[in-house]
Backbone as CSV, one residue per row, in Angstrom:
resi,resn,N_x,N_y,N_z,CA_x,CA_y,CA_z,C_x,C_y,C_z
1,UNK,37.199,36.544,-32.977,38.543,36.000,-31.575,38.124,36.193,-30.731
2,UNK,37.527,35.774,-30.056,37.298,35.732,-28.012,38.096,35.142,-27.511
3,UNK,38.983,36.065,-26.157,39.882,36.004,-25.284,39.539,36.114,-24.124
4,UNK,39.835,34.808,-23.004,39.041,35.372,-21.532,40.470,35.052,-20.430
5,UNK,40.802,36.070,-19.520,41.841,36.076,-18.977,41.812,34.907,-18.047
6,UNK,42.615,34.204,-17.486,42.608,33.020,-16.989,42.527,33.436,-15.532
7,UNK,41.984,33.237,-14.702,42.122,33.342,-13.168,41.439,34.939,-11.919
8,UNK,40.611,35.127,-13.673,39.807,36.151,-12.988,38.571,35.726,-12.216
9,UNK,37.880,34.632,-12.369,37.069,34.325,-11.450,37.014,33.167,-10.452
10,UNK,38.448,33.673,-9.703,38.860,32.770,-8.871,38.164,33.301,-6.911
11,UNK,37.805,33.181,-6.178,37.886,33.429,-4.939,37.920,32.803,-4.109
12,UNK,38.801,32.795,-3.110,39.023,32.486,-1.595,37.904,32.167,-0.750
13,UNK,38.808,30.764,-0.304,37.022,30.147,0.390,37.421,31.115,1.922
14,UNK,38.380,31.246,2.324,39.027,31.990,3.517,38.358,33.372,3.115
15,UNK,38.500,34.401,1.849,38.278,35.336,1.864,36.391,36.071,1.839
16,UNK,35.687,34.762,1.398,34.814,34.718,1.705,34.226,34.377,3.114
17,UNK,34.298,33.390,4.142,34.557,33.835,5.224,34.967,34.740,6.093
18,UNK,35.950,35.645,5.865,35.915,36.805,6.715,35.211,37.850,6.227
19,UNK,34.609,37.841,5.084,33.522,39.014,4.968,32.252,38.493,5.873
20,UNK,31.972,37.026,5.464,30.876,36.930,6.014,30.915,37.237,7.957
21,UNK,32.331,37.216,8.322,32.524,37.289,9.446,31.842,37.994,9.986
22,UNK,32.414,39.619,9.176,32.215,40.469,8.979,31.134,41.630,9.180
23,UNK,30.672,40.391,8.396,28.867,41.166,8.454,28.231,40.931,9.330
24,UNK,27.822,39.768,9.892,27.276,39.267,10.764,28.240,40.462,12.324
25,UNK,29.174,40.457,11.687,29.693,41.502,13.175,29.184,42.450,13.291
26,UNK,29.273,43.287,12.290,29.149,43.972,11.656,27.234,44.680,11.868
27,UNK,26.248,44.040,11.578,25.066,43.669,11.780,24.641,43.679,12.977
28,UNK,25.437,42.917,13.690,24.976,42.954,15.086,25.219,43.913,16.222
29,UNK,26.758,44.539,16.023,27.054,45.868,16.678,26.130,46.997,15.745
30,UNK,25.433,47.097,14.510,25.044,48.271,14.431,23.734,48.496,15.404
31,UNK,22.716,47.153,15.396,22.483,46.864,16.244,22.257,47.310,17.846
32,UNK,23.086,46.758,18.104,23.805,47.503,19.509,24.306,49.000,19.810
33,UNK,24.761,49.576,18.641,25.092,50.991,18.063,23.492,51.818,18.366
34,UNK,22.809,51.213,17.418,21.335,52.045,17.619,20.268,52.289,18.939
35,UNK,20.823,51.117,19.523,20.321,51.190,20.712,20.933,52.228,21.873
36,UNK,22.629,52.208,21.478,23.139,53.353,22.624,22.864,54.210,22.424
37,UNK,23.117,54.642,20.757,22.592,56.083,20.475,21.407,56.969,20.931
38,UNK,21.234,56.231,21.254,18.973,56.615,21.538,19.472,56.335,23.487
39,UNK,20.281,55.413,24.013,19.863,55.386,25.252,21.000,56.808,25.979
40,UNK,21.951,57.161,25.346,22.937,58.364,25.686,22.224,59.441,24.998
41,UNK,21.457,59.706,23.992,20.604,60.319,23.432,21.844,60.958,22.331
42,UNK,22.715,60.462,21.713,23.640,61.215,21.190,23.340,60.963,19.748
43,UNK,23.565,62.007,18.532,23.511,62.345,17.187,24.717,61.477,16.644
44,UNK,25.540,61.523,17.462,26.964,60.932,17.121,26.949,59.677,16.738
45,UNK,26.481,59.288,17.562,26.383,57.422,18.059,25.580,57.077,16.824
46,UNK,23.871,57.631,17.009,23.712,57.118,15.453,23.978,57.517,14.364
47,UNK,24.535,58.777,14.016,25.211,59.157,13.153,25.918,58.011,11.970
48,UNK,26.964,57.478,13.487,27.876,56.541,12.823,27.415,55.067,12.677
49,UNK,26.328,54.765,13.253,25.465,53.651,13.087,24.674,53.778,12.040
50,UNK,24.082,54.914,11.401,23.847,54.691,9.641,25.055,54.987,8.979
51,UNK,26.393,55.088,9.451,27.204,54.228,8.662,27.470,53.077,9.085
52,UNK,27.510,52.699,9.832,27.913,51.079,9.668,26.876,50.521,9.358
53,UNK,25.158,51.203,8.994,24.437,50.283,9.020,24.167,49.783,6.949
54,UNK,24.646,51.449,6.545,25.470,51.150,4.644,26.393,50.343,5.114
55,UNK,27.302,50.196,5.230,28.714,49.634,5.406,27.913,47.797,5.600
56,UNK,27.294,47.828,6.666,26.400,46.087,6.684,25.787,45.831,6.026
57,UNK,25.061,46.702,4.955,24.501,46.025,4.163,25.270,45.804,2.605
58,UNK,25.920,47.108,2.166,27.097,46.244,1.699,28.156,45.425,1.804
59,UNK,28.358,44.857,2.708,28.593,43.785,2.967,27.664,42.638,3.061
60,UNK,26.477,42.601,3.313,25.442,41.686,2.668,25.621,41.368,1.284
61,UNK,25.329,42.614,0.849,24.824,42.542,-1.054,26.192,41.761,-1.225
62,UNK,27.721,42.345,-1.325,28.920,41.550,-1.507,28.881,40.229,-1.121
63,UNK,28.574,39.869,0.132,28.903,38.298,0.177,27.835,37.968,-0.517
64,UNK,26.407,38.184,-0.964,25.139,37.427,-1.442,25.575,37.487,-2.989
65,UNK,25.931,38.874,-3.430,25.811,38.894,-4.923,27.266,38.150,-5.504
66,UNK,28.698,37.731,-4.498,29.557,37.663,-4.754,29.336,36.064,-5.261
67,UNK,28.301,35.408,-4.655,28.005,34.078,-5.075,27.127,33.917,-6.487
68,UNK,26.014,34.796,-6.468,25.541,35.253,-7.515,25.792,35.055,-9.022
69,UNK,27.577,36.054,-8.311,27.926,36.623,-9.915,28.758,35.549,-10.451
70,UNK,28.963,34.567,-9.893,29.722,33.071,-10.098,28.614,32.377,-11.119
71,UNK,27.980,32.539,-11.167,26.931,32.404,-12.227,27.494,32.161,-13.601
72,UNK,27.497,31.272,-14.533,27.839,31.270,-16.031,26.472,32.554,-16.607
73,UNK,27.318,32.796,-17.847,26.713,33.824,-18.556,25.537,32.143,-19.325
74,UNK,24.101,33.047,-19.702,22.856,31.664,-19.756,21.927,32.590,-21.318
75,UNK,21.055,32.113,-21.470,20.170,32.298,-22.284,19.871,34.172,-21.663
76,UNK,19.779,34.507,-20.654,18.972,35.891,-20.301,20.167,36.853,-20.149
77,UNK,21.394,36.545,-19.514,22.978,36.865,-19.047,24.037,36.391,-19.777
78,UNK,23.878,36.510,-20.911,25.504,36.320,-21.540,26.930,36.575,-21.625
79,UNK,26.965,37.716,-20.713,28.250,38.058,-19.910,28.283,37.385,-18.736
80,UNK,26.846,36.173,-18.271,27.054,35.977,-16.655,26.526,37.104,-15.570
81,UNK,26.563,36.835,-14.480,25.756,37.875,-13.304,26.383,38.604,-12.685
82,UNK,27.706,39.244,-13.194,29.135,39.689,-11.973,28.301,41.720,-12.335
83,UNK,27.538,41.548,-12.838,26.729,43.507,-12.794,25.993,43.475,-12.014
84,UNK,25.265,41.990,-11.420,24.365,42.191,-9.953,25.242,42.758,-8.809
85,UNK,26.609,42.580,-8.723,27.028,43.102,-7.774,26.479,44.542,-7.246
86,UNK,26.512,45.273,-8.658,26.261,46.742,-8.404,24.847,47.232,-8.316
87,UNK,23.675,46.205,-8.124,22.007,46.444,-7.375,22.850,46.597,-5.890
88,UNK,23.629,46.299,-5.391,23.896,46.024,-3.723,24.128,47.095,-3.251
89,UNK,25.305,47.891,-4.843,25.945,49.584,-4.211,25.025,49.922,-4.392
90,UNK,23.643,50.069,-5.293,23.036,51.466,-5.599,22.090,51.606,-4.341
91,UNK,21.859,49.609,-3.927,20.221,50.435,-2.937,21.346,50.827,-1.759
92,UNK,22.649,50.221,-1.354,23.608,50.807,-0.492,23.598,52.445,-0.436
93,UNK,23.611,52.833,-1.405,23.661,54.569,-1.502,22.245,54.801,-1.126
94,UNK,21.233,54.569,-1.557,19.965,55.229,-1.121,19.973,54.810,0.466
95,UNK,20.049,53.938,1.055,20.076,53.713,2.008,21.146,54.448,3.056
96,UNK,22.279,54.806,2.781,22.975,55.788,3.132,22.536,57.247,3.059
97,UNK,21.941,57.053,2.073,21.297,58.908,1.776,20.227,58.963,2.907
98,UNK,19.200,58.011,2.758,17.917,58.284,3.646,18.551,58.419,4.990
99,UNK,19.120,57.507,5.218,19.857,57.633,6.459,20.673,59.081,7.009
100,UNK,21.259,59.437,6.105,22.398,60.897,6.371,21.387,61.705,6.153
101,UNK,20.559,62.144,6.090,19.458,63.139,5.736,18.483,63.350,7.251
102,UNK,18.230,61.966,7.508,17.408,61.923,8.587,18.399,62.412,9.866
103,UNK,19.563,62.147,9.911,20.747,62.173,10.865,20.727,64.073,10.714
104,UNK,20.973,64.454,9.635,20.701,66.113,9.150,19.827,66.497,10.257
105,UNK,18.402,66.082,9.466,17.291,66.969,9.981,17.005,66.527,11.771
106,UNK,17.926,65.777,12.373,17.685,65.646,13.818,18.954,66.421,14.137
107,UNK,19.922,66.483,13.803,21.010,67.035,14.533,21.378,68.706,14.883
108,UNK,20.843,69.258,12.638,21.247,70.869,13.201,19.816,71.257,13.641
109,UNK,18.778,71.023,13.859,17.840,71.561,14.880,18.543,72.011,16.917
110,UNK,19.457,70.881,16.295,20.021,70.446,17.923,21.527,71.769,17.984
111,UNK,21.912,72.043,16.986,22.829,73.308,16.981,21.570,74.639,17.715
112,UNK,20.670,74.566,17.122,20.109,75.527,18.122,19.331,75.735,18.879
113,UNK,18.785,74.185,19.650,18.413,74.215,20.494,18.864,72.487,21.300
114,UNK,20.265,72.779,21.401,21.016,71.681,22.548,20.576,70.560,22.953
115,UNK,20.899,69.539,23.353,20.412,68.201,24.623,21.556,67.890,25.191
116,UNK,21.645,67.480,26.117,22.459,66.693,27.126,22.291,65.511,26.616
117,UNK,23.709,65.082,26.058,24.015,63.667,25.700,24.828,62.887,27.006
118,UNK,24.321,61.867,27.391,24.929,61.088,28.592,26.399,61.126,28.155
119,UNK,27.173,61.670,28.495,28.711,60.903,28.462,29.501,60.175,28.714
120,UNK,29.179,59.442,29.886,29.778,57.908,30.568,29.370,57.089,29.482
121,UNK,27.647,57.159,28.855,27.694,55.795,27.996,28.138,56.029,26.742
122,UNK,28.214,57.476,26.679,29.082,57.665,25.061,30.622,57.035,25.194
123,UNK,31.548,57.362,26.413,32.564,56.822,26.245,32.636,55.346,26.312
124,UNK,32.084,54.971,27.189,31.596,53.323,27.265,31.512,52.393,26.065
125,UNK,30.451,53.129,24.998,30.088,52.730,23.563,31.374,52.852,22.867
126,UNK,31.739,53.981,23.019,33.326,54.099,22.130,34.312,53.072,22.209
127,UNK,34.763,52.491,23.713,35.753,51.615,24.058,35.309,50.552,23.393
128,UNK,33.867,50.300,23.719,33.445,48.709,23.034,33.660,49.157,21.322
129,UNK,33.271,50.309,20.733,33.415,50.128,19.332,34.761,50.006,19.029
130,UNK,35.393,50.461,19.804,37.159,50.597,19.044,37.384,49.219,18.849
131,UNK,37.229,48.179,20.136,37.423,47.332,20.592,36.900,46.154,19.536
132,UNK,35.758,46.273,19.277,35.099,45.123,18.033,35.461,45.708,16.891
133,UNK,35.325,46.875,16.577,35.930,47.101,14.952,37.517,46.734,14.706
134,UNK,37.909,47.234,16.035,39.714,47.035,15.800,40.041,45.638,15.676
135,UNK,39.238,44.615,16.230,39.817,43.520,15.994,39.427,42.879,15.153
136,UNK,38.204,42.916,14.565,37.915,42.463,12.996,38.879,43.656,11.899
137,UNK,39.422,43.926,11.964,40.190,45.137,11.074,41.760,44.551,11.037
138,UNK,42.116,44.107,12.581,43.021,43.122,13.001,42.907,41.608,11.636
139,UNK,41.853,41.337,12.250,41.792,40.047,11.462,41.785,40.011,9.693
140,UNK,41.297,41.212,9.648,41.007,41.235,8.301,42.272,41.752,7.047
141,UNK,43.266,42.516,8.290,44.443,43.340,7.640,45.015,42.143,7.234
142,UNK,45.288,41.008,7.716,46.037,39.580,7.473,45.938,39.179,6.351
143,UNK,44.440,39.418,5.304,44.255,38.588,4.659,44.643,39.014,3.082
144,UNK,44.874,38.184,1.995,46.071,38.995,0.687,44.600,39.247,-0.172
145,UNK,43.201,38.934,-0.017,42.313,39.289,-1.130,41.930,41.051,-1.172
146,UNK,41.478,41.207,-2.223,41.297,42.554,-2.393,39.822,42.944,-1.634
147,UNK,39.009,41.684,-1.712,37.687,41.854,-1.307,38.146,42.474,0.367
148,UNK,38.793,41.791,1.015,38.729,41.558,2.517,40.148,42.648,2.746
149,UNK,40.644,43.030,2.195,41.262,44.675,2.576,40.004,45.850,1.879
150,UNK,40.009,45.894,1.244,38.433,46.724,1.518,37.775,46.838,2.545
151,UNK,37.062,45.720,3.374,36.319,45.521,4.354,37.259,46.230,5.292
152,UNK,38.750,45.988,5.626,38.866,46.391,6.822,39.706,47.636,6.938
153,UNK,39.371,48.377,5.126,39.875,49.904,5.111,38.256,50.202,5.931
154,UNK,37.228,49.998,5.303,35.665,50.319,6.332,36.337,49.937,7.415
155,UNK,36.287,48.838,8.480,36.502,48.633,9.720,37.489,49.610,10.305
156,UNK,38.402,50.445,9.563,39.249,51.244,9.681,38.698,52.814,9.825
157,UNK,37.811,52.892,9.253,37.058,53.938,9.318,35.837,54.301,10.377
158,UNK,35.491,52.788,10.661,34.624,52.972,11.802,35.136,53.055,13.141
159,UNK,36.877,52.613,13.293,37.286,52.822,14.378,37.988,54.161,14.598
160,UNK,38.098,54.968,13.551,38.409,55.787,13.850,36.875,56.867,14.030
161,UNK,36.143,56.723,13.793,34.664,57.624,13.780,34.795,57.313,15.618
162,UNK,34.843,55.787,16.276,35.009,55.627,17.416,35.364,56.546,18.229
163,UNK,36.627,56.549,17.650,38.141,57.616,18.774,37.246,58.863,18.800
164,UNK,36.665,59.456,17.153,36.257,61.113,17.618,34.907,60.661,18.813
165,UNK,34.102,59.737,18.705,33.128,59.731,19.376,33.792,59.657,20.989
166,UNK,35.007,58.597,21.210,35.537,58.797,22.404,35.982,60.172,22.834
167,UNK,36.931,60.765,22.169,37.456,61.935,22.839,35.940,63.108,22.888
168,UNK,35.229,63.209,22.088,33.586,63.970,22.231,33.024,63.266,24.169
169,UNK,33.373,62.212,24.077,32.239,62.227,25.692,33.290,62.460,26.526
170,UNK,34.205,62.461,26.443,35.196,62.592,27.720,35.320,64.090,27.817
171,UNK,35.301,64.911,26.239,35.169,66.351,26.624,34.350,66.881,27.615
172,UNK,33.232,65.867,27.458,31.908,66.029,27.979,31.617,65.946,29.090
173,UNK,32.450,65.098,29.911,32.675,64.453,31.025,33.189,65.666,31.670
174,UNK,33.784,66.677,31.331,34.712,67.950,31.877,34.049,69.135,32.154
175,UNK,33.433,69.202,30.317,32.829,70.438,30.135,31.610,70.145,29.281
176,UNK,30.370,70.505,29.776,28.919,70.392,29.227,28.371,71.284,28.221
177,UNK,29.499,70.926,27.096,29.207,71.649,25.842,28.256,70.650,25.039
178,UNK,27.102,71.505,25.042,25.950,70.951,24.519,25.791,70.445,22.792
179,UNK,26.074,71.369,22.332,26.448,71.423,20.886,27.478,70.392,20.471
180,UNK,27.841,70.253,21.296,29.258,69.426,20.645,29.206,68.125,20.242
181,UNK,27.773,67.276,20.674,27.508,66.352,19.486,27.061,66.515,18.997
182,UNK,26.301,67.565,18.461,25.515,67.598,17.377,26.726,68.394,16.192
183,UNK,27.458,68.448,16.660,29.062,69.133,15.698,29.235,67.737,15.054
184,UNK,30.058,67.042,15.998,30.394,65.976,15.211,29.447,65.091,14.833
185,UNK,28.365,64.925,15.194,27.544,63.617,14.274,27.198,64.453,12.915
186,UNK,26.815,65.852,12.661,27.139,66.427,11.482,28.384,66.678,10.216
187,UNK,29.472,66.378,11.097,30.592,66.183,10.397,30.591,64.632,10.393
188,UNK,30.324,63.710,10.825,30.695,62.251,10.389,29.231,62.315,9.570
189,UNK,28.315,62.629,9.215,26.936,62.364,8.289,27.949,62.980,7.134
190,UNK,28.294,64.383,6.961,28.882,64.860,5.550,30.121,63.871,5.536
191,UNK,30.450,63.375,6.216,32.027,63.100,5.445,31.579,61.677,4.894
192,UNK,29.986,60.927,5.340,29.596,59.908,4.871,28.880,59.934,3.630
193,UNK,28.249,61.701,3.670,27.841,61.677,1.990,28.617,61.995,1.283
194,UNK,29.738,62.550,1.448,30.959,62.668,0.478,31.421,61.477,0.033
195,UNK,31.355,60.580,0.824,32.126,59.032,0.410,31.056,58.501,-0.354
196,UNK,29.862,58.800,0.068,28.814,58.260,-1.267,28.632,58.654,-2.666
197,UNK,28.928,59.957,-2.488,28.646,60.653,-3.916,29.576,60.507,-4.636
198,UNK,31.582,59.663,-4.046,32.106,59.319,-4.977,31.999,57.978,-5.195
199,UNK,31.562,57.382,-4.441,30.988,56.431,-4.987,29.682,55.891,-5.708
200,UNK,28.943,57.073,-5.798,27.660,56.818,-6.656,28.543,57.156,-8.196
201,UNK,29.321,58.047,-8.337,29.843,58.531,-9.406,30.763,57.232,-10.498
202,UNK,31.320,56.868,-9.583,31.858,55.693,-10.285,30.878,54.591,-10.248
203,UNK,30.286,54.246,-9.679,28.864,53.266,-9.818,28.047,53.489,-11.245
204,UNK,27.761,54.554,-10.888,27.115,55.501,-12.074,27.984,55.401,-13.771
205,UNK,29.516,55.575,-13.740,30.251,55.518,-14.883,30.268,53.843,-15.375
206,UNK,30.380,52.845,-14.679,30.267,50.892,-14.700,29.039,51.812,-15.678
207,UNK,27.472,51.720,-14.843,26.311,51.341,-15.729,26.185,52.238,-17.146
208,UNK,26.931,53.249,-17.442,27.155,54.196,-18.005,28.159,53.614,-19.144
209,UNK,28.873,52.417,-18.891,30.029,51.846,-19.502,30.889,53.151,-20.106
210,UNK,31.377,53.270,-19.151,32.809,54.318,-19.209,33.805,53.852,-19.409
211,UNK,34.916,54.161,-19.419,36.003,53.452,-19.659,37.067,53.414,-17.960
212,UNK,37.068,52.313,-17.851,37.859,52.341,-16.573,38.840,53.064,-16.132
213,UNK,39.403,53.472,-15.045,40.181,54.418,-14.731,41.218,54.079,-14.901
214,UNK,41.796,52.508,-14.469,43.030,51.708,-14.265,43.363,51.269,-15.797
215,UNK,42.739,51.408,-16.706,42.918,51.047,-18.273,43.119,51.824,-19.344
216,UNK,44.703,51.788,-19.617,44.847,52.927,-20.662,44.645,52.473,-22.375
217,UNK,43.002,52.787,-22.646,42.591,52.574,-24.196,43.720,52.873,-25.247
218,UNK,43.876,54.370,-25.411,45.136,54.657,-26.187,46.441,53.575,-26.253
219,UNK,47.366,53.458,-25.115,48.127,52.841,-24.993,48.185,51.167,-25.625
220,UNK,46.783,50.623,-25.302,46.373,49.159,-26.015,46.350,49.487,-27.265
221,UNK,45.550,50.756,-28.183,45.822,50.633,-29.366,47.153,51.057,-29.978
222,UNK,48.071,51.851,-29.367,49.226,51.786,-30.145,50.102,50.777,-29.618
223,UNK,50.136,50.340,-29.209,50.650,48.899,-28.851,50.499,48.152,-29.396
224,UNK,48.872,47.312,-30.073,48.693,46.846,-31.100,48.881,47.399,-32.720
225,UNK,48.550,48.594,-32.846,49.237,49.275,-33.734,50.582,49.169,-33.906
226,UNK,51.405,48.619,-33.495,52.573,48.610,-33.937,53.332,47.142,-34.246
227,UNK,52.126,46.519,-34.135,53.141,44.823,-34.651,52.735,45.002,-36.338
228,UNK,53.474,44.192,-36.403,53.643,44.201,-37.624,52.798,43.469,-38.389
229,UNK,52.525,43.987,-39.657,51.381,43.421,-40.078,50.090,43.823,-39.754
230,UNK,49.844,45.071,-38.801,49.061,45.764,-38.797,48.605,46.874,-39.623
231,UNK,47.911,47.171,-40.357,47.371,48.421,-40.567,46.674,49.827,-39.680
232,UNK,45.662,49.326,-39.324,45.030,50.017,-37.828,43.868,49.699,-37.709
233,UNK,43.306,50.294,-36.690,42.565,49.921,-35.806,41.463,50.570,-35.815
234,UNK,40.116,49.925,-35.159,39.178,50.895,-35.596,37.789,50.720,-34.575
235,UNK,37.004,51.352,-33.972,35.793,50.949,-33.124,36.402,50.361,-32.215
236,UNK,37.425,50.510,-31.293,37.508,50.520,-30.201,37.315,50.722,-28.994
237,UNK,36.474,49.867,-28.092,35.618,49.917,-27.239,36.025,49.244,-25.516
238,UNK,36.274,50.011,-24.726,36.304,49.183,-23.346,35.196,49.594,-21.771
239,UNK,34.589,48.583,-21.533,33.897,49.037,-20.424,33.695,48.285,-19.571
240,UNK,33.404,48.066,-18.158,33.661,47.133,-17.777,32.325,46.572,-16.770
241,UNK,32.379,44.773,-16.662,31.249,44.645,-15.806,30.636,45.039,-14.066
242,UNK,31.707,45.356,-13.691,31.597,45.536,-12.037,32.559,46.341,-11.558
243,UNK,33.544,46.791,-12.485,34.437,47.475,-11.801,35.927,46.727,-11.439
244,UNK,35.491,45.428,-12.027,36.955,44.875,-11.295,37.312,43.811,-12.616
245,UNK,36.329,43.327,-13.991,36.187,42.668,-15.116,36.046,43.284,-16.163
246,UNK,36.805,43.710,-17.185,36.810,44.682,-18.062,36.792,43.980,-19.239
247,UNK,36.156,44.854,-20.047,35.588,44.109,-21.936,36.136,44.660,-22.530
248,UNK,36.792,44.307,-23.744,37.334,45.046,-24.800,36.995,44.123,-25.930
249,UNK,36.572,45.689,-26.964,36.023,45.117,-28.666,36.369,45.860,-29.401
250,UNK,37.324,45.685,-30.352,37.873,46.305,-31.584,37.951,45.343,-32.817
251,UNK,38.139,46.282,-34.073,38.736,45.280,-35.536,39.582,46.072,-35.654
252,UNK,40.406,45.160,-35.952,42.052,45.190,-36.602,41.820,45.310,-37.892
253,UNK,42.869,46.399,-38.615,42.755,45.982,-40.125,44.192,45.266,-40.366
254,UNK,44.551,44.619,-41.423,45.983,43.522,-41.538,46.240,44.083,-42.774
255,UNK,47.483,44.437,-43.078,47.821,44.807,-44.568,48.137,43.525,-45.079
256,UNK,47.537,43.136,-46.044,48.333,42.701,-47.421,47.447,41.168,-46.873
257,UNK,47.765,40.082,-47.573,47.038,38.816,-46.892,48.105,37.729,-46.469
258,UNK,47.570,36.601,-45.364,48.303,35.749,-44.199,47.677,34.445,-44.365
259,UNK,48.574,33.358,-44.279,48.158,31.839,-44.541,47.884,31.899,-43.177
260,UNK,47.470,31.081,-42.994,46.823,30.976,-41.778,47.018,30.601,-40.448
261,UNK,48.962,30.150,-40.731,49.570,30.162,-39.237,50.033,31.638,-38.758
262,UNK,50.051,32.312,-39.405,50.729,33.614,-40.057,49.468,34.365,-39.083
263,UNK,48.483,34.092,-39.248,46.833,35.026,-38.573,47.051,34.361,-36.952
264,UNK,47.310,33.084,-37.083,47.670,32.351,-35.345,48.728,33.184,-34.695
265,UNK,49.814,33.800,-35.371,50.748,34.597,-34.228,50.356,35.987,-34.047
266,UNK,49.661,36.506,-35.059,49.278,37.256,-35.086,48.030,37.970,-33.769
267,UNK,47.509,36.783,-33.708,46.309,36.718,-32.570,47.168,36.432,-31.079
268,UNK,47.957,35.530,-31.334,49.141,35.987,-29.942,49.544,36.864,-29.535
269,UNK,49.991,37.424,-30.215,50.388,38.080,-30.015,49.546,39.814,-29.491
270,UNK,48.382,40.005,-29.980,47.420,41.021,-29.857,46.946,40.377,-28.196
271,UNK,46.548,38.938,-28.324,46.357,38.402,-26.785,47.273,38.842,-25.623
272,UNK,47.940,38.505,-25.972,49.445,39.036,-24.810,49.239,40.513,-24.571
273,UNK,49.150,41.545,-25.409,48.955,42.855,-24.958,47.711,42.784,-24.607
274,UNK,46.506,42.522,-24.839,45.191,42.624,-24.192,45.174,42.457,-23.115
275,UNK,45.790,40.862,-22.400,45.887,40.299,-21.256,46.717,40.921,-19.988
276,UNK,47.968,42.078,-20.707,49.126,42.297,-20.115,47.850,43.419,-19.652
277,UNK,46.987,44.264,-19.680,46.152,45.479,-19.781,44.971,44.592,-18.532
278,UNK,45.144,43.884,-18.311,44.051,43.096,-17.436,42.655,43.329,-17.731
279,UNK,42.394,42.964,-19.176,41.239,42.855,-20.087,40.626,41.412,-19.433
280,UNK,39.128,41.126,-18.806,39.247,39.882,-18.262,38.277,38.804,-19.607
281,UNK,38.091,39.786,-20.844,37.303,39.080,-21.852,37.529,40.293,-23.083
282,UNK,37.820,39.807,-24.132,37.422,40.739,-25.339,37.368,39.843,-26.657
283,UNK,36.780,40.769,-27.751,36.444,40.259,-28.973,37.495,41.273,-29.815
284,UNK,38.218,40.544,-30.912,38.831,40.739,-31.400,38.578,40.501,-32.980
285,UNK,38.034,41.616,-34.054,37.310,41.134,-35.025,38.561,41.482,-36.593
286,UNK,39.306,40.559,-36.791,40.076,41.001,-37.674,39.709,41.147,-39.074
287,UNK,40.244,42.166,-39.889,39.956,42.673,-41.132,41.107,42.986,-41.919
288,UNK,41.112,42.580,-43.651,41.440,42.924,-44.329,41.578,44.330,-45.198
289,UNK,42.616,44.903,-45.656,42.480,45.710,-46.160,41.652,45.998,-47.396
290,UNK,41.019,47.132,-47.448,39.636,46.890,-48.693,38.998,45.978,-48.027
291,UNK,38.719,45.618,-47.116,37.212,44.659,-46.529,36.124,45.779,-46.129
292,UNK,34.968,45.208,-46.619,33.885,46.201,-46.160,33.584,46.289,-44.645
293,UNK,33.711,46.795,-43.835,33.596,47.140,-42.396,31.842,46.930,-42.370
294,UNK,32.129,45.872,-41.673,30.246,45.603,-41.165,29.625,46.588,-40.314
295,UNK,30.390,47.372,-39.456,29.747,48.468,-38.817,29.100,49.567,-39.487
296,UNK,30.108,50.185,-40.625,30.256,51.105,-41.381,29.468,51.351,-42.623
297,UNK,29.662,49.578,-43.048,29.204,49.411,-44.638,30.295,50.098,-45.664
298,UNK,31.237,50.624,-44.805,32.549,51.180,-45.920,34.107,50.229,-46.308
299,UNK,34.602,51.038,-46.731,35.979,49.763,-46.898,36.705,50.340,-45.935
300,UNK,37.888,49.420,-45.247,38.222,49.596,-44.291,40.186,49.753,-44.948
301,UNK,40.897,51.504,-44.791,41.794,51.336,-45.436,42.525,52.562,-44.095
302,UNK,43.725,52.129,-44.014,43.946,53.661,-43.493,43.623,55.021,-44.093
303,UNK,43.395,55.543,-42.452,42.925,56.987,-42.957,44.283,58.045,-42.400
304,UNK,45.617,57.729,-42.511,46.192,58.581,-41.736,46.681,59.020,-40.152
305,UNK,45.557,59.149,-39.921,45.685,59.754,-38.359,45.335,58.574,-37.133
306,UNK,43.855,58.264,-37.558,43.120,57.210,-36.932,42.790,55.949,-36.995
307,UNK,43.306,55.479,-38.246,42.863,54.482,-39.176,41.698,54.067,-38.764
308,UNK,40.345,54.801,-39.469,39.000,54.697,-38.859,39.269,53.874,-40.082
309,UNK,37.773,53.138,-40.873,37.120,53.039,-41.903,36.446,54.227,-43.176
310,UNK,36.903,54.320,-44.179,36.552,55.263,-44.993,35.772,54.590,-45.877
């Protein structure tokens, strides 16, 4: 029995346009930011530019792979192309890690050999950065799509980073604390690396087919086991294609014998439970008590505790 949840493949054109706009805006501003960091001799601006570069690639990859992931399954990828979106995440992580290590290699020596940053230039770039990223964030904040909301949160992080640079620039205008820029760049870089490691952990969990954090597997098993006529479940597995589209497979052992119309009703009950738990695709194999399980080769009957084939 195969089931696909309706509506899991829909993407609003307006949301895609917003992500595309955010990509081009972020890309153009990142180039401007790198030039500004070099001109002002500010490692803090360069650190934020590396952060924006990672966001820019993530946005571009999301925009590209969103279209690729819409392709249906074929002879090469039977589940479709949704997992291709993870490639962009991994490449983005590599870019952020390499860029962050470069910033740290430049910023740490400046703690011991501080250099003068161009404070007025930092203030000008910070005001411009707050204005550009703030306007984009307000535009995306009104969208209802999940992707647009995530992008809006990325832009909010950028706005907060620019606020920190603005404060640093203003402080340097009055008090020439040479190490302040290096300290801020290290703080921003460590913050970026912390979030990168969190994203790496979740990405690797998807690749290793870990159980999605928002799926209550014991709860699903319990609900199905309480259906009248169900003896037990075994070999129940849940994983996710891309963090959003989850897949479930299970074997359900039935009590006694059933007519075809009774089995159809039973399938409907199982389907409703699975769809309620936000499972995009499921495969449920129905077995009768005493029937040989094709996975273990043993007979299926109730084991008293976990309902495994014994």
